[in-house]
N, C-alpha and C positions, 0 to 999 in steps of 0.2 A: 504493500499499500504506500501512500504518500509518506507516511511516517518513516517507512524503511528507506525511501529514496532520500529523504532529508538527512537521516542518520548516515547513510553512505557519503553524501556530500560533505557532512561536517567532519567525518572520519578522514576522507581524503584531504580536505583543507587543513586539518590539524596535522596530518602527516607531512604535507608540504611545508608547513610552518616549522616543523621540527620535531614531530613526534606526538601521537595522540595518546591521551590517558586510556588505558585498557579497562573497559567496563564489562 
């Protein structure tokens, strides 16, 4: 769903910025 897509975008953005917190 939409939430899943937003989650993926946020994770990709965080990874690009230097690492996403693992949840």
